[in-house]
C-alpha positions as CSV (number, residue, x, y, z in Angstrom):
1,M,-8.8,-18.9,-5.1
2,I,-7.0,-15.8,-5.0
3,T,-8.4,-13.3,-2.2
4,L,-7.3,-9.7,-2.0
5,Y,-8.0,-8.3,1.6
6,G,-8.3,-4.5,2.3
7,I,-10.7,-1.7,2.7
8,K,-12.8,-0.1,0.0
9,N,-11.7,3.4,0.6
10,C,-8.0,2.8,0.4
11,D,-6.3,4.3,-2.7
12,T,-3.8,1.5,-2.7
13,V,-6.6,-1.1,-2.6
14,K,-8.5,0.6,-5.3
15,K,-5.3,0.6,-7.5
16,T,-4.7,-2.9,-6.9
17,R,-8.2,-4.1,-7.7
18,K,-7.9,-2.0,-11.0
19,W,-4.8,-3.6,-11.8
20,L,-6.0,-7.2,-11.2
21,D,-9.2,-6.5,-13.2
22,T,-7.3,-5.0,-16.1
23,H,-5.0,-8.1,-16.3
24,G,-8.0,-10.6,-16.0
25,I,-7.0,-11.9,-12.7
26,D,-10.0,-13.6,-11.0
27,Y,-10.0,-12.9,-7.4
28,Q,-12.4,-12.6,-4.2
29,Y,-12.4,-9.3,-2.4
30,H,-12.5,-9.3,1.4
31,D,-13.1,-5.9,3.1
32,F,-11.6,-6.1,6.7
33,R,-14.3,-3.8,8.1
34,E,-17.4,-5.2,6.4
35,D,-16.3,-8.8,6.3
36,G,-14.3,-9.2,9.5
37,L,-11.1,-11.2,10.2
38,D,-10.7,-14.8,11.0
39,P,-8.4,-15.0,14.2
40,E,-6.7,-18.1,12.5
41,A,-6.1,-16.4,9.4
42,V,-4.3,-13.5,11.3
43,T,-2.1,-16.1,13.0
44,A,-1.1,-17.6,9.7
45,W,-0.3,-14.2,8.3
46,I,1.9,-13.3,11.5
47,E,3.7,-16.6,11.2
48,E,4.3,-16.2,7.4
49,L,4.9,-12.6,7.0
50,G,6.0,-11.6,10.6
51,W,4.3,-9.1,12.6
52,Q,6.5,-6.3,11.7
53,N,5.8,-6.7,8.1
54,L,2.1,-7.2,8.5
55,L,1.6,-3.9,10.6
56,N,1.4,-0.8,8.8
57,R,3.5,1.6,11.0
58,R,2.7,4.6,9.1
59,S,-1.0,4.3,9.3
60,T,-3.1,6.6,11.3
61,S,-4.3,3.5,13.2
62,W,-0.7,2.8,14.3
63,K,-0.3,6.4,15.5
64,A,-3.5,6.2,17.2
65,L,-2.3,3.6,19.5
66,D,-0.5,4.7,22.8
67,E,3.1,4.7,22.9
68,Q,3.5,2.0,25.2
69,A,1.6,-0.2,23.1
70,R,3.6,0.6,20.0
71,M,6.9,0.1,22.2
72,T,6.0,-3.3,23.6
73,M,4.4,-4.7,20.4
74,D,5.2,-8.3,19.8
75,E,3.5,-11.3,18.0
76,V,1.0,-11.9,20.9
77,H,0.2,-8.1,21.0
78,A,0.0,-7.6,17.4
79,H,-2.5,-10.5,17.0
80,K,-5.0,-8.9,19.4
81,V,-4.4,-5.5,18.2
82,I,-5.1,-6.4,14.4
83,L,-8.3,-8.1,15.5
84,S,-9.6,-5.0,17.3
85,H,-8.2,-2.8,14.6
86,P,-8.0,-4.4,11.2
87,T,-6.8,-1.2,9.5
88,L,-3.6,-1.7,11.3
89,I,-2.8,-4.1,8.4
90,K,-0.7,-3.0,5.7
91,R,-2.8,-2.9,2.6
92,P,-3.5,-4.7,0.3
93,L,-2.8,-8.2,1.6
94,L,-2.9,-10.6,-1.5
95,D,-3.5,-14.3,-0.7
96,T,-2.8,-16.3,-3.8
97,G,-3.6,-19.7,-1.8
98,Q,-0.2,-20.5,-1.5
99,Q,1.8,-17.4,-0.5
100,R,0.6,-14.1,1.1
101,F,1.9,-10.6,0.1
102,V,1.4,-7.0,1.5
103,G,1.6,-3.8,-0.4
104,F,1.2,-3.2,-4.0
105,S,3.7,-2.7,-7.1
106,A,2.7,-3.3,-10.3
107,A,6.2,-5.0,-11.1
108,N,5.9,-7.3,-8.1
109,Y,2.3,-8.4,-9.1
110,A,3.5,-9.2,-12.7
111,K,6.2,-11.4,-11.4
112,I,3.6,-12.8,-8.8
113,F,1.2,-13.7,-11.7
114,N,4.2,-14.3,-14.4
115,L,3.0,-11.6,-16.5
116,R,5.2,-9.6,-18.9
117,T,5.3,-5.9,-18.7
118,L,6.5,-3.4,-21.3
C-alpha cells in the first residue's frame, strides 16, 4: 500500500495529491496533524532517509525552534522534535511500501512509478 504523508493545507502536498490522482495511482493519505505519527515509523524514516533529509530546515517550524536546538540537532533530538512538531518533516513524504521519498517533483514521481512523460 502506498501512503502519502503530509498536511492538508500544504501547497506541495496538494500538488502531489493532484499528480497521483491524475496518474491513477492508488494511495492512502495520512495527515500528520489529524492522524498523528507513529514513533516507530519516524525512527525508520530517520534511519532510511537521515534526519538531515527528513527535516525541512526552510520551514517556519524549524525557524521557530531556538537556536540551541537547531545547532545541537542530531538523530535522537530530531526524533523527539519531529514527534512534537510533525510539520518539521519535509513534505510530502511518500512511502511506496518498499522505499520512502521526501519532496515532490513530477519527473521524480514519474521515475518512481515508471511512467513516461512527454
